N, C-alpha and C positions, 0 to 999 in steps of 0.2 A: 395825248389822245392815243388809245390803243388801236393798232392796225390789225385787221383780220388777216390771218395767214392760213392758207389751206395746204395741208400736207399732201404731196404727190407720192413720195416714197421716203426712204430713210434719210436721203440727203438732198431732196428737192422740195421747195416750197413755192407756192403761188400767192401773190397778192392779187385777189380778185378785182376786176374792174368796178369802179364806183366813182361818182362825182365827175371830175374833169378828166379822168384817165382815158386815154385813147387805146391803150393795150393793157393787159395784165402785167404785173411784175413777176419775175422769177428769180429766186435766189437758191444757191447751192450751199447748204450748211448741215452739219451733224447737230445733234442735240447739244453736244459740248460747245461747239462753235456758236450756236444760237444764243446760249447764255451770255457769251461775251458781246455779241453784236447788239443784243437788246439793251446794253448799257449806253449806247450812243444813238445818234439819229440817222444812221445809214439806211435803215429800212424805209424811213420816211423819205429819204433822198431818192431811193429806187422808185418809190411811188410818185414823187414829184416829176421825175424824168419821164414816167409813163404818160404824163399829160402833155408832152411837147408835140408840136405839130409835125405830122409826117412820119412819126415813129412807126416802125414795122415790127410786128410779131410780139415782142416783149421788151420791157426794160429789165436788164439782167444785172446780177452782181455775183461775183465769184466767191469761193470760200475764204479768201483773205480780205473780204470787204470790211471797211471801216469808214467813218465819216470823213468827207472831204469838203471842198468848196463846190457847191452846186451838186455835181455828181458825187456819189460815194466813190472812194478808192475801190478798185475792183469792179467798176461799172462798165457796162457795154450797152451801147444803143446804136441801132442802124436806122437811118432816115432815107426815105424815098428821094431820089434825085430830082423828081419833078415838083414835089410840094413840101419837101422836108427842109430842115434847117442845119446850120453848123453852129456849134457853140464852144467857145474856148473852155468853158467849165467841164466839158466832156472830154477834154484832152489834157488839161492841167497846165500849171505854170511852167513846169520843167518839160517843155515839148521834147518828145523823143528821148525822155529818160529811158534807158534800156540796158541790156546786158550783152557783153562780148565774152566768149570763152575761148581761151587758147590752150591747146594740148601740147605738152612737152614730151621729149623722149627720155625724161629722167624719172627716177623712182623716189618714193618717200625716203627711203634709206639713204639715197645720195644727197637729197636736199636738206634733210633735217639738221645735220651738223653745221650747215652754212646758212641757216634760215635768217639769222639776224643780219649777216653781211648782205644777203640778198634784199631784205627789207630796206636796209640803209641805202642801197643803190637805187631802189625804186623810189624811196622817199626823196632822194636827192634829185632825181631826173623828172619826177612828176609832181608839180606843185599841188598841194592840197590844203584845205582849210579856207575859212572865210576871207575873201579879198585877195587871195594869192593869185598873182598874175603869171603869165607864161613868158618864156624867152622869145617865143614867136610873136613878134609885133607886126600884125598884118596891115598892109596898105589898103586903101579903099578898093583898089583893083583886085588885090588878092582876096579880100573878104568877099567881094562879089563872086569870085570863082569858087570859093568854098560854098557859098550859098547855092550856086547853080550846079556845080560838079560833085559836091559831096565828097565822099571818101576818096574818089579818084584823084582829087587835087593833091592829097597826101602822097599817093603812089607816084604821081607825076613830079613830086618834089622829094623823091627818094626816101619816103617814109612808108614802110610796108611794101607789099607786093600784090600783083594782080590776083593771086590766089586768095588773098584776104577779101577782095571785093566779091568774088563769086561765091564766097561763103558768108554772105551778108544779106539780110532782108533787103529786097529791092536793089541789090548791088550797092547799097549805101547811098542811094540818091533817089529823090522824088523829082520827076521831070517838070512838074508844074510850078516850081519855085519861081518867085518874082521879086527880085531884090528891090525893085522900085517901091514896093509896098512895106518896106522895113524902115522904121524911123531912124533918125540920126542918133537918138539916145540909145536905141538897141545896138546900133553899129558901134557906138563908142564903148559899150559894155562888152561886146563880143570881140573887139579887136585885140584885146590882151588876154583872152581866156582860152584860146585853143590849146589843147593838150593839158588842161588842168582838171583835177578831180572834184574840187569844191568840198562842201561839208555836208551836213545832214546825214541821210542814209547812204550816201555814196561811199564806195570802197574799192580797194584792190585787195584781192584775197588769193593767196597761194593755198591750193587745196590738193588733196589726194583722192583718188577713186577708192571709195570705201566698199561699194557693192555694185555689181552689174546685174540688172534684171533681164535685159534683152541683149544677149551677147552679139547676135548678128547685126542688130541695129547699131549697137554701141561701136562695133568695129567699123561700120560705115561712117560713123561720126568721128573716127580717129581716137576713140576711147578703147584701148586694147586690153587692159588688164587691171586688176586691183593694185593699189598703191602707185599707179601712174600719177605724176604730178601735173596739175592743170592750173590755170590762172583765170580768175573771174574778174571782170571789170564792170562796175555798175556806176554809171553817171549819165548825164544828159547834155542839154544845150546851155547850161550855166545861166549867167545873168542875161545873156542874149535872148534865150527863149522866154525867160521870165518877163523881160521887157516887152517882147512881142505880144505875149498874152495880156499883160497889163494895158498896153496901148489899145488893143482891140476890144477888151472889156469896156474900157472907158468910151470908145467910139460907139459901141453898141448901146451903152447906157444913155449916151447923149442923143443918138439918132432915134432910138425907140424908147424914149423915157416913159411914155404912157404904158407901153407893154411891160416894161421892167417893173413899174410900180405895182403891177398885179401878180408878179411872180412870187412864189413862196421864199425864194432866195435870189438876191440880185446876181449871184455868181452863176445862175442859170441863164444869164443874158444870151440871146441868140440872134441870128439874122437868117432870113431865107437864104438857102444855099446859093440860089442863082441871082441874088441881089448884088449890087456893086460892092457893098461892104463884106458880104459873105465871100465873094470871090477874092477880094483884097486880103482878107484874113487867111483864106485857104492858101494863097500864094506866099504870104509871109510865114505861115506855119511851116510850109514846106522848106523855106529857107532855114528856119530854126532846126527842123528835122535833119537837113543835110549837114548843118553845123555840128549837130550832136554825133552823127555817124562819123564825121571827120575827127571830132574830138576823141571818141573812143578808139579810132584808128591810130591817131598820133600817140595816144597813151599806150596802145598795144605795141607800137614801134619801140617806145621807150622801155616797156617791159622786156622786150626782146634784148635790147641793148644792156639792160641790167643783168639778165641771165648770162649773156655772153661775157660780161665783165667778171662774173663769178665762176662760170663753168666752161670747160673745154668741150667742143663737139656737141653743143646743145642745139636742138631744133624746137621751134615753137610754131605751130600751125593754127590758124583760126578755125575753130569748130563751127561757130556761127555768131552772128550779131543780130539781136532781135529787139525791136522797140516795144515799150508797153505804155507810152503816153502819146497817142497819135490818132489822126483820122485819115482814112484812105477810101478811095473809090474801089469797090470790089463787086464782083459778079456773084450773086447768090440766087438760089432757087427758093422762091416763097410761094407756098401752096401750089407747087408744081409749075410755077411760071418763073422764067429767068428774068432777074431784075438787077439793075445797077443801083447800088446803095452806097451812101456815105456812112461808113462804119466808124464810130467813135469807140476807142478803147482807152480808158483812164485807169492806170494801174491794172491793166489786163493785157495778156500776151496773145498774139496770134498763134494758132496751132493747126495749120493746114495739114491734113493727113496725106498718106501715100497717094500718088497719082494726081495730086492737085497741080494744075498747070502753072501756078505761080511758084511752086517749089524750085529751088536751084537744081540744076541737072544732077549734081552729086547726090541729092536727097529726094529725087523724084519718086523712087520706089519705096522709100521709107517714111516720107514726111520729114519736114525740116526739124532740126533740134529746137526744143522749147526750154528756155533757161529760167529756172525759178530759184532765186537765192533764199536762204533762210536768214539767220542772224550770225554774227561773228563767233558765236559759241555753239552753233548747231549746224546741221547738214544743209546743203543745197542740192537741187535735183536737176538732172537733164531728163526731159520728158519728150514725148512725141504725141501728135494728135491721134486720138482714137478713131476707128473707122467711121463712126456715126457722128463725129463732132460737128460737122458742118450743119447738121439738122438741129443741133441742140442750142447753140448760142453763137451762130455765125463763125464757127471755127475760132473760139476764144477761150482762154483759160486764165488761171491765176497768174500773178506776177511776183509773188513772194509769200512770206508768212503772214503779213498784215499786223499793224500795230494794235496794242491793247491799251496804250496810254499816251498822253501828250508828251512832248519834249519837256515841258515845264514840270509835269509830274515825275517824269523820268529823272530829272535833275534833283528832285526832292528825295526820291527813293534810292537812288544809286549814286555812288561816288566813283568817278572815273579811275582813280588810282587803284581802288579796291577791285573794280571790274577787271582791270589789266592784270592784277595779281592773281585773281581767281582763274582767269583764262590761262595764265602762264602755268598754273598747276595742272592744267589739262593739256599742256604742251602746245598752246596756241599763243603765239607771240604777237603783240599789238604795237604798231608804231603809229603814233598819232600827232597831229598838230596841236591838239589841246585835250585836256582831260574832259572838258565839257562835251566834246564830240564823242567821247567814249561812253560817258554816262547816259547821254541821250539815246544811244544805240545799244545799250546793254541787252544781253540775250533775254532778260525778263521783260523787256518792253514789247516783245513779239509773241504772237500765237505759236502754238505747237506746229512747226512746219510739217511734221510727219502726219498729223491729223488733216492738215490742209491738202496734202498730197493724196491721202487715203480717200477723202471726200471727192476730190477731183477725179480720181480713177473710178470710184464707185458710181459717180454721176455719168460716166461714159464720155468724159470730155477729153482727157489726155492721160497717158500712161507713162509710168516711170521707166527710164532706160538705165540710168545710173545714179547712184547717190554719192555726193562729194562731201568730204569733211575738211574743215579749215586747219591749216598749219600756221599761217602767218597772215596778218591783216594790216593794211595801211588805211588809216582813217583821217578825215579832216579834223 
């Protein structure tokens, strides 16, 4: 079935209201990106989300959009607190998958000769790949503290420092976490996974600053000059968050079976936000989000240890840590009225601009850093929210380049060993747990990150501060 699209401008399209839709859809794509998106069902998913109860303003999708479970990846939807819903499909299985960026005092010229030694140290200290467990074996009591304290638990246990916390979205903790709402199965999966990278699209990447677009903002972020070396960490809540999502999807399917049967996709299963199951999920989701922030924090600590083993007088400071699979209660102005909304971002990043009250003190005058990775063969970007971003899509932007093919197709089209060889010719060294993990994440699997960033900027959502290029990658 063809979906009608109304062009608003060169990079903005509307899906007009029809049928069961409660709001229009809005997507941000160039003609080039539109050709790719039309190959999957993500536009239909944006339309499906627009029919959900209590949705406000629009069902959105960012320029990296592609088909997901229920919501498209790149999807954003805000629901009224009074009559809206919460949906695991609008957050994703990897709750609080996100990105942390560390800035070093080293240059590309200093690190390049020792890149393999450094990657080996990171690979040794940070377990990666399917099923790899951590040396941190948490007791039930410690796991409860991780779920409620978030990244502060790591600082209290001599991993990382207070400065890391204040340079982290929500200081690395959601206050409404409720460990009583987390299943024993989820606990069992999480107990051995803290400090692990996992597989899929997760990575550790040693990068250098290739270009600076906003020098004054970049300096505030700790990005001081071209060729400065930084480290990007991309991972989430591992099997712990996946199990939380699975548990509550099943509960919602069981409790609202008649409603679910009428949905276009069962992964759009939802519960009224103020219902017992809605609140149970919200509390459990926050536990998984706190686990994810702690996970990236512990990995960041071990990245520091790896650098200290290889280099003398090295410093690594957290630039920022930002989530891109999460739901949060936020204050927004809707048609001139202040409202509290439950904002779902699935494969979408918060991009609050300068002067927003939720920005960390260090970034109040600039807006917080927005971290948008590309692929292991292409650039990543540090962005910042544009001045009018809050009025466009609730202060939300892209989370990456966005896939153009499934992992199955990627394994058919690319060979991991060949991908590693090709990247080595570009002076990008890959250390991986498996060749399959490399083939699934080959650069050709992703959209053109530069085009995604161009559309994002032209749409008035967020603006580039710096472009980062890869030197070395650790993959699952």
